[in-house]
SEVO-916229 format. One record per residue (C-alpha): x, y, z. Coordinates in steps of 0.5 Angstrom, whole numbers, padded with zeros to 4 digits, always signed. Last residue first. Layout:
residues N
XYZ...
This chain:
residues 86
-0015+0298-0238-0021+0299-0234-0027+0301-0238-0032+0304-0234-0040+0304-0236-0045+0308-0234-0053+0306-0236-0059+0311-0236-0064+0306-0238-0071+0310-0240-0079+0306-0240-0086+0308-0243-0084+0314-0247-0089+0316-0252-0090+0322-0247-0084+0325-0249-0078+0326-0243-0082+0322-0237-0088+0321-0233-0091+0320-0226-0085+0316-0224-0083+0309-0223-0077+0307-0220-0072+0302-0221-0063+0303-0219-0058+0300-0220-0051+0297-0217-0048+0293-0223-0050+0286-0222-0046+0282-0228-0049+0275-0228-0051+0275-0235-0053+0282-0236-0058+0281-0242-0062+0277-0239-0062+0277-0233-0063+0284-0232-0069+0284-0237-0072+0279-0233-0072+0284-0227-0074+0290-0231-0080+0286-0234-0081+0285-0227-0081+0292-0225-0086+0294-0230-0091+0293-0225-0088+0300-0221-0092+0304-0228-0089+0309-0231-0082+0307-0232-0075+0309-0230-0068+0305-0230-0062+0308-0227-0057+0302-0229-0049+0303-0226-0043+0300-0226-0043+0297-0234-0035+0294-0236-0039+0287-0235-0044+0289-0241-0040+0290-0247-0034+0295-0248-0030+0297-0254-0034+0304-0254-0037+0301-0261-0039+0295-0257-0041+0299-0251-0046+0303-0256-0048+0297-0259-0050+0294-0252-0054+0299-0250-0059+0300-0256-0060+0294-0256-0062+0294-0248-0066+0301-0251-0069+0297-0255-0071+0291-0251-0074+0295-0246-0078+0299-0251-0082+0292-0254-0083+0290-0248-0086+0297-0246-0091+0297-0251-0090+0300-0259-0083+0302-0261-0081+0308-0263
């Protein structure tokens, strides 16, 4: 588990991209993102991550600062939904 918000956020994006590749998809197939963090000020890094990894693609997204996540060491979580149209 990476330590710190920035490292965890980067790892989440790398994981999502790898999962998309394994399904013969890429970020342009993302239709929805939900990002949850513990600190409202993280929204700026979340926005930077979207710009860095989505290459202008704009899926529907929600950002929520919440009180807790699944495990105490988690600082950020992201749900990603992708759809491949043949």
